[in-house]
C-alpha positions as CSV (number, residue, x, y, z in Angstrom):
1,M,53.6,-101.7,-8.3
2,K,52.1,-100.6,-5.5
3,L,54.0,-102.2,-2.3
4,R,51.7,-104.2,0.1
5,L,52.7,-103.5,3.9
6,D,50.6,-106.0,5.2
7,H,52.6,-108.9,3.0
8,P,53.8,-111.5,5.4
9,A,57.1,-111.3,3.6
10,W,57.5,-107.9,3.8
11,R,56.1,-108.0,7.8
12,R,59.2,-110.6,8.6
13,F,62.2,-108.3,6.4
14,A,61.0,-104.9,7.2
15,P,61.6,-105.0,11.3
16,R,65.2,-107.0,10.4
17,L,65.7,-103.5,8.2
18,A,64.2,-100.7,10.7
19,K,66.8,-102.5,13.4
20,T,69.9,-101.5,10.9
21,I,68.6,-98.4,9.9
22,V,67.5,-97.2,13.4
23,K,71.4,-98.6,14.6
24,S,73.7,-97.0,11.7
25,Y,71.7,-94.6,12.3
26,L,72.5,-93.5,16.0
27,R,76.3,-94.2,15.4
28,T,75.9,-91.1,12.9
29,C,74.5,-88.5,16.0
30,L,76.4,-87.3,19.5
31,H,74.4,-87.5,22.5
32,E,74.1,-86.2,25.5
33,V,72.0,-86.4,28.8
34,S,70.4,-83.6,30.4
35,A,68.8,-85.4,33.6
36,S,67.8,-84.5,37.4
37,P,70.3,-85.3,40.1
38,A,68.4,-87.6,40.9
39,A,66.9,-89.0,38.4
40,L,70.6,-90.4,37.1
41,A,71.3,-91.4,40.5
42,L,67.8,-94.0,40.6
43,V,68.9,-95.1,36.8
44,K,72.7,-96.4,38.3
45,S,71.8,-98.0,41.3
46,G,70.0,-101.0,39.3
47,K,66.7,-100.6,40.8
48,P,63.6,-100.8,39.3
49,V,62.1,-97.6,37.6
50,L,59.4,-96.6,35.1
51,F,60.0,-94.5,31.9
52,T,57.4,-92.6,30.6
53,T,57.5,-90.0,28.0
54,W,55.2,-88.5,25.3
55,H,54.1,-90.4,22.2
56,C,56.4,-88.1,20.0
57,H,58.9,-88.3,22.0
58,L,59.1,-92.6,21.0
59,M,63.7,-92.3,20.8
60,S,63.5,-91.3,24.4
61,P,63.7,-95.4,25.9
62,L,66.9,-94.8,23.7
63,F,68.3,-93.4,26.6
64,Y,67.9,-96.4,28.7
65,R,69.2,-98.7,26.3
66,H,72.7,-97.0,25.0
67,L,73.7,-95.5,28.0
68,Y,73.5,-98.5,30.4
69,Y,72.7,-101.5,28.1
70,G,75.0,-104.2,29.2
71,H,75.3,-103.3,32.5
72,L,71.2,-103.8,33.9
73,P,68.2,-105.7,32.9
74,P,66.7,-105.1,29.1
75,L,63.5,-102.9,29.6
76,V,60.7,-103.5,29.0
77,L,57.9,-102.2,27.3
78,M,54.5,-101.2,25.9
79,A,53.3,-101.8,22.1
80,S,50.0,-101.7,20.8
81,P,48.6,-105.3,19.5
82,S,47.6,-103.5,15.8
83,R,50.0,-104.0,13.3
84,D,51.7,-100.8,13.3
85,G,52.5,-102.5,17.3
86,E,53.6,-106.1,16.1
87,F,55.5,-104.1,13.4
88,I,57.3,-101.9,16.5
89,S,56.9,-104.7,19.0
90,E,59.8,-106.9,16.6
91,V,61.8,-104.1,16.4
92,A,61.9,-103.4,19.5
93,R,62.8,-106.8,20.7
94,G,65.5,-106.2,18.2
95,L,67.2,-103.4,19.6
96,G,67.3,-105.5,23.2
97,F,63.7,-105.1,24.1
98,I,61.4,-107.1,25.6
99,V,58.2,-106.2,24.8
100,C,54.3,-106.7,26.2
101,Q,51.8,-106.1,24.2
102,G,47.5,-103.9,25.3
103,S,46.2,-101.3,24.6
104,R,44.0,-99.1,26.2
105,R,41.0,-100.6,24.1
106,K,42.6,-104.0,23.9
107,G,44.7,-105.6,26.5
108,G,46.2,-103.1,28.4
109,V,45.4,-104.7,31.9
110,Q,47.3,-107.6,31.6
111,A,50.6,-106.1,29.7
112,L,50.3,-103.8,32.6
113,Q,50.0,-106.6,35.2
114,E,53.1,-108.7,33.1
115,M,55.0,-105.4,33.1
116,A,54.3,-105.2,36.5
117,K,55.5,-108.6,36.8
118,Y,59.1,-108.1,34.6
119,M,59.4,-105.1,38.0
120,H,59.3,-107.2,40.3
121,Q,62.1,-110.0,38.8
122,G,63.8,-105.7,38.7
123,H,63.5,-105.3,35.4
124,S,63.1,-101.3,34.5
125,A,60.0,-100.5,32.1
126,G,58.6,-97.8,29.6
127,I,54.9,-96.8,28.3
128,I,54.1,-94.4,26.5
129,A,52.2,-91.6,28.4
130,D,49.2,-90.2,26.1
131,G,48.9,-93.8,24.7
132,S,48.7,-95.4,21.4
133,R,46.2,-92.9,20.2
134,G,46.5,-89.7,22.3
135,P,45.0,-87.1,23.0
136,A,48.1,-86.1,22.6
137,R,50.4,-85.0,25.0
138,V,47.3,-85.3,27.6
139,A,48.9,-88.3,30.1
140,Q,46.3,-91.2,31.1
141,K,46.3,-93.1,34.9
142,G,47.8,-96.6,33.8
143,V,51.3,-95.1,33.9
144,L,50.6,-94.3,37.8
145,F,48.4,-97.5,38.1
146,L,51.9,-100.0,37.0
147,A,54.5,-97.1,39.3
148,R,52.0,-98.1,42.0
149,E,51.7,-101.9,41.4
150,A,55.6,-102.1,40.7
151,R,55.9,-99.2,43.8
152,A,58.3,-97.8,41.1
153,P,59.2,-93.8,40.7
154,I,58.6,-92.6,37.1
155,I,60.8,-90.7,35.5
156,P,59.7,-88.6,32.6
157,L,61.7,-88.7,30.1
158,A,61.9,-86.4,26.2
159,V,64.5,-86.2,23.4
160,A,65.8,-82.8,21.4
161,A,67.6,-82.5,18.4
162,S,69.0,-79.9,16.5
163,R,67.7,-81.0,13.8
164,R,64.4,-82.8,13.4
165,I,61.2,-83.9,11.3
166,T,58.1,-83.3,12.7
167,F,55.3,-85.2,11.0
168,N,51.4,-84.2,10.4
169,T,51.1,-87.3,12.5
170,W,47.7,-87.3,15.4
171,D,51.1,-87.0,17.7
172,R,53.6,-84.2,15.6
173,F,55.9,-87.2,15.3
174,E,59.7,-85.9,15.7
175,L,62.2,-87.6,13.9
176,P,65.8,-86.4,14.9
177,L,67.9,-86.8,11.6
178,P,70.9,-88.5,10.9
179,F,74.1,-86.7,12.2
180,S,72.1,-84.6,14.4
181,K,73.4,-83.0,18.1
182,L,70.5,-85.3,20.7
183,A,69.6,-84.9,24.3
184,F,68.1,-87.2,26.3
185,L,66.3,-85.3,28.9
186,A,64.6,-86.6,32.4
187,A,63.4,-85.1,35.0
188,E,62.5,-85.5,38.7
189,P,61.1,-88.6,39.6
190,L,57.4,-88.9,40.6
191,W,56.6,-91.6,43.3
192,V,53.1,-93.2,43.3
193,E,52.2,-94.0,47.3
194,P,49.9,-97.3,47.6
195,R,46.5,-95.2,47.4
196,R,42.7,-95.7,46.1
197,A,42.7,-95.3,42.3
198,S,40.1,-92.0,42.8
199,S,43.2,-90.1,44.1
200,L,45.9,-90.5,41.1
201,E,44.4,-87.6,39.6
202,P,46.6,-84.7,41.3
203,L,49.7,-87.2,40.1
204,R,48.3,-87.2,36.9
205,Q,47.5,-83.9,36.7
206,E,51.6,-83.6,37.9
207,L,53.6,-86.5,35.7
208,E,51.8,-84.0,32.5
209,A,53.3,-80.7,33.5
210,R,56.4,-82.6,34.0
211,L,56.1,-84.2,30.7
212,N,54.8,-81.0,29.1
213,Q,58.1,-78.7,30.7
214,L,60.7,-80.7,29.2
215,Y,58.8,-81.0,25.6
216,N,58.9,-77.3,26.0
217,L,62.5,-77.2,26.9
218,S,63.5,-80.6,23.5
219,H,61.9,-77.5,21.5
220,R,64.3,-75.0,22.4
221,Y,67.5,-76.8,24.4
222,F,70.0,-76.6,20.4
């Protein structure tokens, strides 16, 4: 009998199951942090920051959730308004995140504006730099727009795992295995001063370069 992933009962039950699995799985892994002193100082200051990472490293926001949970306001994330995005949203909410739904093709501007409002209220946020559909490891300008609107620094993130599975997907998604060692990597913060959108391209290229440096480091860290 084929399991219907779009069945309403499954859609209600699956996020709870995924939340339980994620929490249980993380308890089996050892964590460490390798971050620039400036990035750590910003996070510990409690001031809003904007975390960003590649789609293949969706585990990266747990850097905030597991190291500073209970000390700082919940992290605000963006998720696609698709069925898959709704599933991810439910799991993220169950893990204590706030989720704003939108994508480059649908509701993205409104989601960025909503996230900026949360950040002005003191929340930090997380956004995927290469979006929900890529191209993989090519930074989009939405990250810069949000950082400029919220007047918050960008902290590039990656996650390294001693044991992982790499899926044959467009983003080459990486899933750390249970009982592996995890390292949350954070690069130097990137600041976006108020400026016209036409002058953001050099910053976009710099952000892409920093994320790719972290991506390469994550593959040789252990």
